[in-house]
N, C-alpha and C positions, 0 to 999 in steps of 0.2 A: 408713562409709556406707552405709546399710542399702538395699538394692536393693527392688524390686515383688516378689522371691521370692528362693529361698534362692542364694546366690552359691557359684560352684564355680570351681577355680584352674586356671589355666592358667599358663605362660611368656609372659613380654614379652620382646619382644626391644626395644634402644637402637639409633638409628638411626645407620649408618655413612655417609652423606651427608647432604650441606644442599645444598639448593637456592641458586639466585640471592640473594645476602644485600642486604638493605639497612640503614642505620644505625642503632642503635636512637636510639628517644624518648622522653623522660622526661615523665612523666606529673606536674601540679602539684597543689596545692591553693591552697586560699581563703585559708588561717589563717595557712601560713608560707611563705617561701620552697620553692622544689622540693629535695627531699633529695636530695643526690647518687647518681647512679645506683650501685646494689652493686655491688663491686671483683668480683663472683662474677657479674654480667650477661655474657652472650653479646658477643662484639665485633662480632656483626654478628647479623641477623633474618633469617630467610627472608624472601621475598617471595612473597607465597602467591596463587595462580591464582584465575581466575576460577573460581567452582563452577556447573555448569548450574541451572538452577532458586532461587538464591540473589543478594537484591539485601538490599547494604548502606546503614545512614544514622547519621549521630551528631549530638547537636545538646546544646543547653548550657542545662539547667534553672533554675540558681541555688538549688535546694533547698539546695546547701550548701555547692560549692565555687564560685568565682569566677575568672573566666578560663581556665576549660575544659571542653571536653564532658565530661558526664557520662551520657546517656542515649546506649544503644544499640538497634537496631531491625533485625532480621533480619527479611526476607519471600521466603517459599518460596513455589513454584509448587503447585498442586491436586496431587493426589497425594503430597507429601510425608508419610513414617511418621517416628514420633517414638521414643524411650525416653529410659529416667532413670532415675540411680541418686542415692538425695538421702541427708542428714545421719541420723545414729542419733540426735542431741537429741531427746528427748523434751517440750520448747520448741521446735517447728520455727517457722521462719519465715511469712507466710502466703504469702508467694509460692510457696513450697515446699509447703505444705496445695495450694495453687491449681493447682501441677503435677502432683503425685500426685494428683488428683481426675479433672484431665483427662485423663491415661493411664490410669486404671481407667475412666471413664466416655463417652471420647471414642474411643477404639479405635486409639488411637497416631496418630491424623490430626494434622498439621501446617499452620501457614499462618504463624506468626508469632509472634517472641519478641520481648519490650522491657525490658530489662535497665538499672535505674537504681543508679549508685553515690553513697555518701553517706549510704545509709538504710537500713537491714535491712529496717523493716520489721514487726518481731519483737518479741513482748511489746507487741503494740499492741489485743490483746483485740480484739472482733469489727468495730472500726474498720479494724484493720488487713485482716482478708480483705475487707471492703467498698470497699477501697482500693484493692487487687489484683484484683475483681472489676470495679472503676469504669475500672480503666487499660484491663485485656481488652476490655472492651467499649469503650470508644473506640478501641483500635489497629483493633478488626476493624472500626469503622466507618470508619475512614482506610485502612483497606485493602480495603475490601468481604471478608470473611470472618465464619464465625461465630465466636463471642466463644469457644467450647467449642473452637475451633483457636487459641487464641492462648496464646502459654506466655510468664510472665514471671519475672524474676529481681530478686531485690534484696540489695545488700550496701550493710555502713555501721554504723551507730552502732543499739544497740540502745536501746528505750524509748521511742525519739521516732514523732510523729505523721509520718507522710507526708505533703506536701505535695504531695497529690495534682492539686489544679488546674496550677500550676507543670508538671506534667510533661504532664500532658493535653494542655496549650495549645500543645504544641512538635510535637504528633502532624502536624500539617498542613505543616509544615517537613519532620519527617522522613519524611514520605510521598513527597513531590514530592523528592527529595533521593537517594532511593535507589537507588543503585547496583552493579553486581556487582563491584567493585574497593573500596577501602578497607577492608580487615583489620586494619593498624596499626593504623587510626582507634577501628575498633572495640573492640580487644582494650586501647587504651587509656581509651577512655572509660569502662570496668567496671573499670576501677584503683581502689582506695583508696590505700591506705598502700603500695601498689607505689611500686617504682624504676623501673622497666620495665615492657614490655605482655610476653604472653607470648604464643609464636605457634610453630605448627608443621604442617609439612603433608607428602602424601606421594603416593603414588601408585602403585596397585596392577592386579592383571587378576584379572576372573571372567571364566572363558569364553572367555577372549582377548580380552577388551574392556578398554582401561585404563578405568580408575576414578580420581579424585581425591579425597583428605579432606584436611580444613583444621580446624584448629583453633585457637581463644583461649582464654585461661584468664586468671584475675586470683586472687592470693592471694598472702600475703605472714605474716603474723601467726594465733594462731590457728588453729596449721596442725598437725593430729596424726591417725594413722591412723585412718578410718573417716570418714574426708574432709579437715575443716577447713573455716576461710573461705575457704573457696572457690569459685569458679565456673568451668566446663568446660566450653565449647560445639565441637560437633564436625560438622562436615557434609560428607557426601560425595551425589555424583551418582549413586551406585549404584542400584539399583533391590533394596530387601531391606524384607521386610513388617518390620511392627514385632514382633509376637511374636519374630520371627529377630534383630532388630534388639537388642531387650532383651536379649535373653540372650547375644547377644555384647559390649553393653556392660558387662555384670554382669561376666563374664569376665576380662573388659580390666581394668574397675578395681580387681580382687584385687587385680592386683599392678602397679598402676601409681601410681591418686592414692591407695589403700589402703598404699601402702607408704611415703608421707614423713610427717616433721613437724619442726617447729619448734621447738616450746613445750609439744606435749603437750593442747590445750585441742582440743576440737571444737566448731566453730560451730555456730549456729541455721540457716545457711543454705547449709551444702555441697550443690551441685547437680553434676552431670556430664548434659550431655544429648546427644543424639544424634540428629542428623535426616539422613535420606536421600533424596535430591527423586525419583531413579530417572529424571534425564534425562541421563542418560549416551547414549552409544551401546548399542543393544541387546543387552543379553545372556538368555538364557537365563532363566526365574526359581528364584528359588532358595528352598526351602520350611523348610529345618532347619539351625542351627546347624553341624551337622557336618558339610556336604556337602565334601566336600573340593574343590568349586570356591572355596569361600570360603578358601581357607587362605592365599592371598597375602594377601587381604583384610584376615584376622585380624590375619596378624604386621603391616602396616601402619599397620591400625587401633593395636596394640599399641605399635607405636613415635612415633607422634604424641602416645597418652596420657601412654607415660613420660616423652616429650621436654619435653612441660607440668607432668607433676609434677616431672621434676628444674629444671625453671625455676623453680618456685614455691618449692624450696627454695634456688636459689642467690639470692634475694629476698626469705627471711627477715629480716625486721626485725633489723637492726645484725649480720648473719651477715657474716664473714670468710672463713671457711671451706665449706668445700662437701664433708662426711663420708658415706663412703660405709660401711656397719656390717655385713658378711655373716656370717650362722650356720651352722655347719656342724655335723653330728655327734650334732644333737640328738632326743628320741624320737620326735618326727616335726616335720611341718612349721607344724600351730599351735604346738608348743611352742618351733620356732626363731623364728619371729616372733615370740611375747613376750619372747622373751630378748633379742633384736634391738633391740625397741622398747624394752625395760628401759634399754638400753646408748645408745641417740641419745636419749632421752628422759629421762638423769639430770645432771640440772642442776651435780654435780659432776664427768661427764666433759665435759660439753659448756665447762663453765667452763676446765677444764683445757688444751682444745683453743684455747681462747681465747687462751690467757693462753699456747702452745707450749710447754707441759708436758707431755712423755710419763711421766704418772704413769698407770703400766697399773692400779695398784692399783684405783684407782675402775673400770675395764672389769671387776677381779675382783669387786670388791662388785656392781655393778651387774646381772652375772648370778646372781651368787647370790641377790640379793631377787628376780627373777623367779619365784621359784616352781618352775620347770622341772627336771625329772632333770639334772645336771652330774656328773660326773666326776671329783672334784679334781687326781686325782692322773694324769689323762687326759688335762684338759682342755691347748691350746697357744693362747696369743696371738701376734698378729702385726701390726705396727704398719707400713704402709708398706712389708712383703714382709718385714720382719726379724723373726724370732721374740724377743720379750721373754721368754716363761715358757712352762715346758712341764715335764711331770711329775712338778707341785704345787709347783714354785718360778721362782726368778727363772733363765732360761736361762744356762748357765755363759759362753757366748759373747758376751753381751750385753753393749752399751758403749750406756750413756744419752746419749752423746754423738751418736754419730752418728742416733739416734732423736729426739734434739732436733733437729736439724740439720732432719732431716725434715719435724720440726712447722710451720717456716716457711711448708710450703708451701700454697698456697691450699686444694688438692684432697688429703683426709685418707682414706686407706685403712685400717679396724680389721677384722680376719679374728678369730673367734674357734671352733673346735674344743672341744664341750662334751665328746664325746667318750662316747657312751652309745646314739648311733645313727645314722640316715639322714637324718635333717630338715635342708630348706636354707631360709634366707630371706635376703633383701637388703631393708636400709631404709636411704633417704636422709634425712640431717637435716643441721643446721651447728650451729656454735657458740655460745654465748648471750653476750652481750658488753654492757655498759654499755649501748649506743646501743641495744636492744632495751628496757633498762627507759626511757628515756627518751623513745622513740617512745611507746609506750603508758602514759606517766606522763603524758604531755603530748595524748593521741587527743582528747578533745574539747575541752581547751582551745584 
């Protein structure tokens, strides 16, 4: 995922407390019965509170799916600032190009966001950008704002023309049904092959004033570092100017959405956007990302982003195992990230995990192919906290039956110290099953 400026690194946090929970809901499909919810799905989802200055609505366009909502509209009050981080793909979707141009030309002002599911509006030539422009114009008319303050998102099949008229025809309904709640409906409306909506929330303090952060996301396949076929939209009622918001988002994405992978593929449509309405109880202005008064906000923003990123992995197409790969002892942080991703993206490692086979030799292979410095005779590999290999060979106390039993768990931890430095990184991934093949072989049929 490429930001509007160079990324920096920060440490993210995983939320420790969950707000009041509600039951998960499934998203449907026009062409097949509803897929079973991923076995890695959360037992419940947080009930997201209202965000001052944000109203939501969903509708059914019928462009691809039947019997489910596939449009999501969010309207923000005047004064809302926006930031965005987008795909590194060299063939970005029209929606990505539209949003990037709006941030660069519109000084980070936002009034509305419209997302459609089922059609990525990617690789559709000039007609694709014209469709994005037409949608933005129609949204602006429906909610009485400038076209330049409207952002759009599209996810789904690549290379098919977007039926703009079907989408635009729902804007009157959408504008007339806006409400401050409905977060789970909004998260469900942007799903494609997802089996559950992704939501997260947190509260933070700025200057002693409580602010709320809500996030929704979609993503299930074509997920790799530098974002993936994923959309994530985060909203807060904090008052933060666009240039500060942009830096905060880049720092957050670096250690959350950029640290997940399902299959190693990068989408044309990857988008993470952050909107700040400024409608909380008033706090003193913040003018720089490093302002110490933003410390709690930065931590809670990282919690929300990390929770959404991990939910995307838990909904990986066909996934049955949630896998955490931690690499330490690397030459530097960049090298650690590369080695961790080499392990997490290896089809041999991922299929061994799917088969509950503690074949640690595949981990050794993945470390070696990463092309980064590693000391064979100083390396240590642990699976589930059990040392399986060290000092250049199998650990003399290793018992495969013990780790084999551990491999039956839904949560798998792999840690590798490559023994050459102090670089560390953690990547979240899932196993690779036959179900992944079925889902993607039948995606358009």
